[in-house]
C-alpha positions in Angstrom: 18.4 73.9 41.4 15.3 71.8 41.0 17.3 68.7 40.2 19.4 69.0 43.4 16.3 69.7 45.4 14.6 66.6 44.0 17.6 64.5 45.0 17.5 66.0 48.4 13.8 65.0 48.8 14.5 61.5 47.5 17.2 61.1 50.0 15.0 62.2 52.8 12.4 59.7 51.7 14.9 56.9 51.6 16.0 57.5 55.1 12.4 57.9 56.5 11.7 54.6 58.1 8.8 55.6 60.1 6.2 55.2 57.3 6.2 52.2 54.8 4.4 52.6 51.5 2.0 50.1 50.0 3.4 47.1 48.2 2.8 46.9 44.5 1.7 43.9 42.5 4.2 41.3 41.4 5.4 41.6 37.9 5.5 39.0 35.2 8.4 36.6 35.1 10.9 37.4 32.4 12.2 35.0 29.8 14.4 32.2 31.1 17.0 32.5 28.4 19.8 34.9 29.3 21.6 36.6 26.5 25.4 36.8 26.3 27.2 39.6 28.1 27.8 42.5 25.9 31.0 44.3 25.5 31.9 46.7 28.3 31.4 50.2 27.3 34.0 52.8 27.5 34.6 54.4 30.9 33.2 57.9 30.9 35.1 60.9 32.2 35.2 61.4 36.0 32.6 64.0 37.0 32.9 66.6 39.6 32.5 65.5 43.2 29.1 66.3 44.5 28.2 67.8 47.8 28.4 65.5 50.8 25.1 64.2 51.6 23.6 63.1 54.9 23.2 59.5 53.9 24.4 56.5 55.7 28.3 55.8 55.6 29.1 53.5 52.8 31.8 50.7 52.8 35.4 51.7 53.2 37.1 52.1 49.9 40.5 50.6 48.9 43.6 52.1 50.5 45.3 54.5 48.2 49.1 54.6 47.4 51.5 55.7 50.2 52.8 59.1 49.6 56.5 60.1 49.7 58.3 60.3 53.1 58.8 63.8 54.3 62.2 65.2 55.2 63.8 64.3 58.6 63.4 66.8 61.3 66.3 68.4 63.2 67.9 66.4 66.1 66.9 67.4 69.5 69.4 68.5 72.2 71.5 65.9 74.1 70.2 65.1 77.5 72.2 65.2 80.7 74.8 62.4 81.2 73.9 59.8 83.8 76.1 58.5 86.6 78.9 55.8 85.8 81.2 53.6 87.9 83.9 53.7 85.3 86.6 56.3 85.8 90.0 57.3 84.4 92.9 55.6 86.1 96.5 54.2 85.6 97.7 50.7 86.2 100.9 48.6 86.2 101.1 45.4 84.1 103.0 42.2 84.8 105.8 42.8 82.3 104.9 45.4 79.8 104.9 48.5 82.1 102.1 50.8 82.8 98.6 51.4 81.3 96.4 54.6 81.1 92.7 54.4 80.4 89.3 53.9 82.2 88.7 51.2 84.8 86.6 50.1 87.7 87.7 49.3 91.2 86.2 46.7 93.5 83.8 45.3 91.0 83.7 42.3 88.7 83.1 42.7 85.0 80.6 40.2 83.6 80.3 39.6 79.8 77.7 37.3 78.6 78.8 37.0 75.0 82.0 37.3 72.9 84.7 39.8 73.8 86.8 41.4 71.0 90.3 42.6 72.1 92.5 44.1 69.5 95.4 44.6 71.9 97.3 42.4 74.4 95.8 40.8 77.5 97.9 41.2 80.7 96.0 39.2 83.5 97.3 37.8 86.8 95.9 34.4 85.7 93.6 33.0 83.1 91.0 30.4 84.2 89.2 28.6 81.3 85.9 26.8 81.8 86.0 23.3 80.4 84.0 22.8 77.2 82.7 19.7 75.4 84.3 21.0 72.1 86.5 23.8 70.9 85.3 27.0 69.4 84.7 27.0 65.6 85.9 29.5 63.1 89.1 30.6 65.0 92.7 30.0 64.1 94.4 27.8 66.7 92.1 28.5 69.7 93.2 27.8 73.3 90.6 25.9 75.4 90.1 23.2 78.1 88.1 20.1 77.4 85.8 18.4 79.9 88.7 16.1 81.1 90.8 19.1 82.1 93.3 19.0 79.2 94.6 22.3 77.7 93.8 22.1 74.0 95.4 23.9 71.0 96.0 23.0 67.4 99.7 24.1 67.4 102.1 25.5 70.0 105.5 27.0 69.2 108.1 27.6 72.0 110.8 30.1 70.9 113.0 31.9 73.5 115.0 33.7 70.8 117.9 31.2 70.8 118.7 28.6 68.1 116.4 26.1 69.7 112.6 26.0 69.0 110.0 23.6 70.2 106.8 22.9 68.2 103.8 21.0 69.6 100.9 20.1 67.3 98.1 17.6 67.3 100.2 15.1 65.4 103.8 15.6 66.6 106.3 17.2 69.0 109.4 18.7 67.3 112.6 20.2 68.8 114.9 21.9 66.4 118.4 23.3 67.1 119.5 25.6 64.2 123.1 25.7 65.4 124.9 27.8 62.7 128.1 25.7 63.1 126.3 22.6 61.9 125.6 21.9 58.2 122.0 20.9 59.0 119.7 21.6 61.9 119.7 19.1 64.8 116.2 18.0 65.4 114.1 15.5 67.3 110.6 14.7 66.1 108.1 12.5 68.0 104.9 11.3 66.3 102.3 8.7 67.1 104.2 6.2 65.0 107.8 6.9 65.8 110.8 9.1 66.8 113.2 10.7 64.4 116.6 12.1 65.6 118.9 14.1 63.2 122.3 15.0 64.7 123.3 18.0 62.7 124.0 16.2 59.4 121.1 15.2 57.3 122.5 11.7 56.7 123.3 11.2 60.5 120.0 10.2 61.9 118.2 7.7 64.1 114.6 6.6 63.5 112.5 4.6 66.0 109.1 3.2 65.2 106.9 0.7 67.0 108.5 -2.1 64.8 112.0 -0.9 63.8 115.1 1.1 64.9 117.4 2.6 62.3 120.7 4.2 63.1 122.4 5.8 60.1 125.9 7.4 59.9 125.6 8.1 56.2 124.1 6.4 53.1 126.7 3.7 53.3 126.8 3.0 57.1 123.6 2.1 59.0 122.1 -0.3 61.5 118.6 -1.6 61.1 116.9 -3.4 64.0 113.3 -4.8 63.8 111.3 -7.5 65.5 112.6 -10.2 63.1 116.2 -9.3 62.3 119.2 -7.0 62.7 120.8 -5.4 59.5 124.2 -3.9 59.3 125.4 -1.9 56.3 129.0 -0.9 56.5 130.1 0.5 53.1 130.8 -2.7 51.2 129.4 -5.1 53.8 125.7 -5.8 54.2 125.1 -8.2 57.0 121.9 -9.4 58.7 121.0 -11.4 61.8 117.6 -13.0 62.3 116.3 -15.7 64.6 117.8 -18.5 62.6 120.7 -17.1 60.4 123.7 -14.7 60.4 124.3 -13.5 56.9 127.4 -11.6 55.7 127.4 -10.1 52.2 130.5 -8.5 50.7 129.2 -6.7 47.6 132.6 -5.6 46.4 134.3 -9.0 46.6 131.2 -11.0 45.8 131.4 -12.9 49.1 128.4 -14.2 50.9 128.4 -16.2 54.2 125.7 -17.6 56.3 125.7 -19.3 59.7 122.6 -21.1 60.9 121.7 -23.0 64.1 122.9 -26.3 62.6 124.8 -25.3 59.4 127.1 -22.8 57.8 128.1 -21.7 54.3 130.6 -19.2 52.9 131.1 -18.4 49.2 132.8 -16.1 46.8 133.8 -16.0 43.2 136.8 -18.2 44.1 135.6 -20.7 46.7 132.6 -21.9 48.6 132.4 -23.5 52.0 129.3 -25.2 53.4 128.4 -27.8 56.0 126.7 -28.6 59.3 127.8 -29.6 62.8 127.1 -33.3 62.2 128.2 -33.9 58.6 131.2 -31.6 58.6 131.8 -29.3 55.7 133.0 -29.1 52.1 135.0 -26.5 50.2 134.6 -25.9 46.4 136.9 -23.5 44.7 137.9 -22.4 41.2 141.5 -21.5 42.2 143.8 -22.8 44.9 147.1 -21.2 45.7 149.7 -22.6 43.3 147.3 -23.7 40.7 146.0 -22.1 37.5 142.8 -22.5 35.5 141.5 -25.4 37.4 137.9 -25.7 38.5 135.7 -27.9 40.8 138.1 -28.2 43.8 136.3 -29.8 46.7 137.5 -30.4 50.3 135.1 -32.5 52.4 135.3 -33.1 56.1 132.5 -35.4 57.1 131.4 -36.1 60.7 134.2 -33.9 62.1 134.9 -35.0 65.7 133.7 -38.5 65.0 136.8 -39.6 63.0 134.9 -40.6 59.9 136.6 -39.1 56.9 138.6 -36.2 55.4 138.9 -36.0 51.6 140.2 -33.7 48.9 138.8 -33.8 45.4 140.0 -31.7 42.5 140.0 -31.5 38.7 143.6 -30.3 38.7 146.6 -32.6 38.5 147.9 -32.0 42.0 145.4 -31.2 44.8 147.1 -30.0 48.0 146.2 -29.1 51.6 148.6 -26.6 53.1 149.1 -25.9 56.8 151.3 -22.8 57.0 153.0 -20.9 59.9 152.7 -17.2 59.7 155.0 -16.5 62.6 157.8 -13.9 62.2 160.1 -15.5 64.8 162.8 -17.9 63.6 163.2 -20.8 63.1 159.5 -21.1 62.1 159.4 -18.3 59.4 157.5 -19.6 56.4 157.3 -23.1 57.8 154.4 -25.2 56.5 153.2 -28.7 55.8 151.6 -29.8 52.5 149.4 -32.8 52.1 149.4 -34.0 48.5 147.6 -36.9 46.8 151.0 -38.8 46.6 152.5 -37.9 50.0 153.3 -35.4 52.6 155.7 -32.5 52.4 157.2 -30.4 55.2 159.0 -27.2 54.5 161.3 -25.6 56.9 162.8 -22.1 56.2 163.2 -21.1 52.6 164.5 -24.1 50.7 164.4 -27.1 53.1 161.8 -29.8 52.2 161.0 -33.2 53.7 158.8 -35.3 51.4 157.2 -38.5 52.7 155.8 -40.6 49.9 154.3 -44.0 49.8 157.6 -45.7 48.8 160.3 -43.3 50.0 161.3 -40.4 52.2 163.0 -37.4 50.6 165.1 -35.3 53.0 166.1 -31.7 52.4 169.8 -31.3 51.5 172.3 -28.4 51.8 175.7 -28.1 50.1 178.3 -26.2 52.0 181.7 -24.9 50.8 182.6 -23.1 54.0 182.3 -23.5 57.8 178.7 -23.7 59.0 176.9 -23.5 62.4 173.8 -25.6 62.1 170.5 -24.6 63.7 167.1 -26.3 64.3 165.9 -25.0 60.9 168.9 -26.4 59.0 168.3 -29.1 56.4 168.7 -32.8 57.4 171.3 -33.7 54.9 174.5 -31.5 55.0 177.3 -32.0 52.4 180.7 -30.3 52.8 183.4 -29.8 50.2 186.2 -27.2 49.8 189.1 -27.9 47.4 191.2 -25.5 49.4 191.2 -27.1 52.8 189.4 -28.7 55.7 186.0 -27.4 56.9 184.2 -27.3 60.3 180.5 -28.1 61.0 179.1 -27.0 64.4 176.1 -28.8 65.7 173.3 -26.7 67.5 173.0 -26.9 71.3 170.7 -29.7 72.4 167.8 -28.7 74.7 164.6 -30.3 75.8 162.6 -28.9 72.8 165.0 -30.3 70.0 165.8 -33.7 71.4 165.5 -36.2 68.5 166.7 -33.8 65.8 168.9 -35.5 63.2 171.5 -34.5 60.7 173.2 -36.5 58.0 176.6 -35.0 57.6 178.9 -36.0 54.8 182.5 -35.1 54.0 182.5 -35.0 50.2 186.2 -34.0 50.0 188.7 -36.5 48.6 191.6 -34.6 50.1 190.7 -33.0 53.5 189.1 -34.0 56.7 185.8 -32.5 58.2 185.6 -31.6 61.9 182.2 -31.7 63.6 182.0 -29.8 66.9 179.3 -29.3 69.6 178.3 -26.2 71.6 178.4 -25.9 75.4 180.9 -28.8 75.7 178.1 -31.3 74.9 179.4 -34.8 74.1 179.3 -36.8 70.9 179.0 -40.5 71.7 180.4 -42.9 69.1 181.7 -46.5 69.2 182.4 -46.5 73.0 183.9 -43.0 73.0 182.6 -39.6 74.0 184.2 -36.2 73.0 183.1 -32.7 72.1 184.5 -33.0 68.5 184.7 -35.7 65.8 186.8 -35.7 62.6 185.6 -37.3 59.4 188.0 -38.8 56.9 187.6 -38.3 53.1 184.4 -39.6 51.6 183.0 -40.3 55.1 179.3 -39.8 56.2 177.5 -40.1 59.6 174.1 -39.5 61.2 174.0 -37.3 64.3 170.9 -37.5 66.7 170.2 -35.1 69.6 169.8 -37.2 72.8 169.8 -37.2 76.5 173.0 -38.5 77.9 174.0 -39.1 81.6 170.6 -37.9 83.1 167.3 -36.5 82.1 168.6 -32.9 82.0 172.0 -33.5 80.3 172.1 -33.5 76.6 174.4 -34.4 73.8 174.7 -36.2 70.4 174.7 -39.8 69.2 176.8 -40.5 66.1 176.4 -43.6 63.9 
């Protein structure tokens, strides 16, 4: 009890500021050297808290740890519902029928933020505000840019038929999946071209800014570009550019080219080349009628100016043949042959006329029976029949065969030969004129078709 009372009196003296005691004398200064700090002693046990004194308030101590949160209290009662302009109602849509839900009448609904709709939207119209850029993070958004263009990454038009239309940022495509066709028909438009497929994968047309290609299949197509036209037709591969037309036959190894001032054609058998001033030349490994000869050349220089025409060959008998392909007599299989040693004319099957440098060789026919001659008959006609006389009938003379000649010989030693005309045309001989002449044995005469009493009357001269 005395200790607590002494503390109490000490505290009272500490707080009594009305009387200040006398100041004591100053003590002696201690040693300047400071010893090292000793080890901290062990903390003593916490004593009991003393009684609260009446001293001055000391400084605020450190905040202690926060205690555990207490349990949540019970929820209070719900208040009364306020007034709302939304009410239950029914409505009709444009195509989907009716709707039942809540709505508002006579008011606009303003949403300053995003709107999430998990069902369909059935408006009277949709007005989009232009934006400088499209929304991010959405799949294929629909929006309007600042120039008024409706923007979307991809649009598909499908009305349930076989035809669908697709519009993307890089192309427009129309596809017709007609089940009757082996492949879909389609038209594709991109920034670099147009592709059209007509129901067969190989039947297509492609148009770009530089080329046009029309393809029937892999072996038939037409290519058109700024520099040339190419035609592929199975075995033929032809091209036309600004200077040359080229024809290439890949099966027969034939290539031809026509330029502005020259031309050339070639194959494994022959080659033709030339120009419009210097004519042309032909080189061939095989000419009709020859075998195993090479280096045939036909040269026509300065055609149209009358300079030269030549035939060179390694074979023994180079020829130039002019042949008639008519099927009408008397010109069937008629042709003319120019040889190195002369000129040969062929009429019909076996009649030849050879003109050489020193002689003329006429075609000759031997007859053992009566004959009616024609324009195609051979020039020399011999008749012999050991059993009796024969008759040779000349062809009727008209304007187109005037000048035709026949050498007719009776080769019989025993019988005469009668030569008759047609249409009562006359035979003029040694001051006489008749429609028939008789040859004695071993007798020969030349008959020439002529005009007689006037320009339109015809007959024969006999010498």
